[in-house]
C-alpha positions in Angstrom: -40.1 -50.1 -116.8 -40.6 -49.4 -120.5 -42.2 -51.9 -122.9 -38.8 -52.8 -124.4 -37.4 -53.6 -121.0 -40.5 -55.6 -120.2 -40.1 -57.7 -123.4 -36.4 -58.2 -122.6 -37.3 -59.4 -119.1 -39.9 -61.9 -120.5 -37.4 -63.3 -123.0 -34.7 -63.6 -120.4 -37.0 -65.6 -118.1 -38.0 -67.8 -121.1 -34.4 -68.6 -121.8 -34.0 -69.7 -118.2 -36.7 -72.3 -118.8 -39.4 -70.6 -116.7 -43.0 -71.4 -117.7 -45.3 -68.8 -119.1 -47.6 -69.1 -116.0 -44.7 -68.3 -113.6 -43.5 -65.4 -115.8 -47.1 -64.0 -115.8 -47.1 -64.1 -112.0 -43.7 -62.3 -111.6 -44.2 -59.7 -114.3 -48.0 -59.0 -114.0 -48.6 -59.8 -117.7 -51.1 -62.3 -119.1 -50.0 -65.7 -120.4 -51.4 -64.6 -123.8 -49.3 -61.4 -123.7 -46.2 -63.4 -122.9 -46.8 -65.8 -125.8 -47.3 -62.8 -128.1 -44.0 -61.2 -127.0 -42.1 -64.4 -127.5 -43.4 -65.0 -131.0 -42.9 -61.3 -132.0 -39.3 -61.3 -130.8 -38.5 -64.5 -132.7 -39.7 -62.9 -135.9 -38.2 -59.4 -135.5 -35.1 -60.3 -133.4 -35.7 -57.0 -131.6 -37.4 -55.7 -128.5 -38.6 -52.5 -130.2 -42.1 -51.7 -131.4 -42.9 -52.7 -134.9 -43.3 -49.7 -137.3 -47.0 -48.8 -137.4 -48.9 -48.1 -140.6 -51.4 -45.4 -141.2 -51.4 -41.6 -140.8 -49.1 -40.3 -138.1 -50.9 -38.4 -135.3 -51.3 -34.6 -135.8 -50.4 -33.9 -132.1 -47.0 -34.9 -130.8 -46.3 -35.9 -127.2 -44.9 -32.4 -126.8 -48.2 -30.8 -128.2 -50.2 -33.0 -125.8 -48.1 -31.8 -122.8 -48.7 -28.2 -123.9 -52.5 -28.8 -124.0 -52.3 -30.3 -120.5 -50.4 -27.3 -119.2 -53.1 -25.0 -120.6 -55.8 -26.8 -118.7 -53.8 -27.1 -115.5 -52.9 -23.4 -115.5 -56.6 -22.6 -116.3 -55.5 -20.6 -119.4 -58.6 -22.1 -121.1 -61.1 -24.8 -120.2 -62.8 -25.8 -123.5 -61.6 -27.9 -126.5 -62.7 -25.2 -128.9 -60.6 -22.5 -127.0 -57.6 -24.8 -126.9 -57.9 -25.4 -130.7 -57.8 -21.7 -131.3 -54.8 -21.3 -128.9 -52.9 -24.0 -130.7 -53.5 -22.3 -134.0 -52.5 -18.8 -132.9 -49.7 -19.6 -130.5 -48.2 -22.8 -131.9 -49.3 -22.7 -135.6 -50.9 -26.1 -135.1 -54.1 -26.5 -137.1 -56.2 -29.4 -135.7 -59.9 -30.0 -135.1 -61.8 -29.7 -131.8 -62.3 -33.5 -131.9 -58.6 -34.1 -132.1 -58.0 -31.9 -129.0 -60.9 -33.7 -127.2 -59.3 -37.1 -127.9 -56.0 -35.8 -126.7 -57.6 -34.6 -123.4 -59.3 -37.9 -122.9 -56.1 -39.8 -123.4 -54.6 -37.8 -120.6 -57.4 -38.7 -118.2 -59.5 -35.6 -118.6 -63.3 -35.8 -119.0 -65.8 -33.2 -120.3 -68.5 -32.2 -117.7 -71.3 -29.7 -117.7 -70.7 -26.7 -115.4 -73.0 -26.6 -112.4 -75.0 -23.4 -112.0 -74.4 -21.8 -108.5 -75.0 -18.3 -107.1 -72.1 -16.0 -108.0 -69.9 -15.3 -104.9 -68.5 -11.8 -104.3 -65.3 -11.2 -102.5 -67.3 -10.4 -99.3 -69.0 -13.8 -99.6 -65.7 -15.6 -100.1 -64.2 -13.9 -97.0 -67.2 -14.7 -94.9 -67.2 -18.4 -95.9 -63.4 -18.6 -95.2 -63.9 -17.0 -91.8 -66.8 -19.4 -91.0 -64.6 -22.4 -92.0 -61.7 -21.2 -89.8 -64.1 -20.5 -86.8 -65.5 -24.1 -86.8 -62.6 -26.1 -88.2 -61.9 -27.8 -84.8 -65.5 -28.9 -84.4 -66.1 -32.7 -84.1 -69.1 -34.7 -85.4 -70.7 -34.5 -82.0 -70.6 -30.7 -82.1 -72.3 -30.7 -85.5 -75.0 -33.1 -84.3 -76.3 -30.3 -82.0 -76.7 -27.8 -84.9 -79.9 -27.0 -86.8 -79.8 -25.4 -90.3 -83.1 -23.7 -90.9 -84.8 -21.4 -93.4 -88.3 -20.1 -94.1 -90.3 -18.8 -97.0 -93.7 -17.2 -97.5 -96.2 -18.4 -100.1 -99.2 -16.1 -100.8 -102.5 -17.7 -101.5 -103.5 -14.8 -103.8 -101.2 -12.5 -105.8 -97.7 -11.6 -104.7 -96.2 -9.0 -102.3 -94.6 -7.2 -105.3 -95.9 -5.2 -108.2 -97.6 -7.0 -111.1 -97.3 -5.8 -114.7 -99.2 -6.2 -117.9 -99.1 -5.0 -121.4 -101.8 -2.9 -123.1 -102.3 -0.3 -125.8 -105.3 1.3 -124.0 -104.1 2.3 -120.5 -107.2 4.3 -119.8 -109.5 1.1 -119.9 -110.1 -1.0 -116.7 -110.2 -4.6 -117.6 -109.6 -7.9 -115.8 -106.0 -7.9 -117.0 -105.4 -4.5 -115.5 -106.6 -5.3 -112.0 -105.0 -7.5 -109.3 -107.9 -8.7 -107.1 -107.3 -8.5 -103.4 -109.1 -9.9 -100.3 -109.6 -8.4 -96.9 -106.5 -8.8 -94.7 -104.5 -9.7 -97.8 -106.0 -13.0 -98.7 -103.7 -15.0 -96.5 -100.5 -16.9 -97.0 -98.5 -19.8 -95.9 -95.2 -19.5 -94.1 -93.1 -22.7 -94.7 -90.3 -23.4 -92.2 -87.9 -26.3 -92.6 -84.7 -27.4 -91.0 -81.8 -29.8 -91.7 -80.0 -31.6 -88.9 -77.7 -34.5 -88.4 -80.7 -36.7 -88.2 -82.3 -35.6 -91.4 -84.7 -33.0 -92.8 -87.5 -31.5 -90.6 -86.1 -33.1 -87.5 -86.0 -31.1 -84.3 -85.1 -32.2 -80.9 -83.6 -29.7 -78.4 -81.1 -28.5 -81.0 -79.7 -25.0 -80.5 -79.3 -22.8 -83.5 -75.7 -22.1 -84.7 -74.9 -18.4 -84.1 
């Protein structure tokens, strides 16, 4: 129901002698809103919106729909890129702030992208195959699974090469030497697991193959 139809409904109910409270219950409007509609119609003798003052919006409803299609089709994902596309493709010159306000009015929100490891096609296929393989598993099935990983932390130096900068490569200095200890100096192997019961919890849980 449009705003004009809603106003006509309110006035029709008022003419039938129905109270504002009863009209509010049946229409979902507030009593204050019904009072405002009644007084406005008495002055204007019309259900249409009053002419608004001020500068007209730079983006029409059609322009806003075009912006929405750009985002939905993933043609672009930033307000700056949309601003450029409007200028080149539609000859519309607006600011990035104007485009941002238009997106917000359509329910969009600006968010910071999350940084995640880049997935290759092989990764994507493997993940899809994994999901299809276990799509029928129940909660009880997953309760028997342990997700584990391990990592080594050296107490001295690293397993890889260490580099330094110098303009006298023939000299042996403290910066040019990586000290070692007998048997490598030792290290710590950290192992952790994640189960249905929480982190570092293990109780007769077979690993998922």
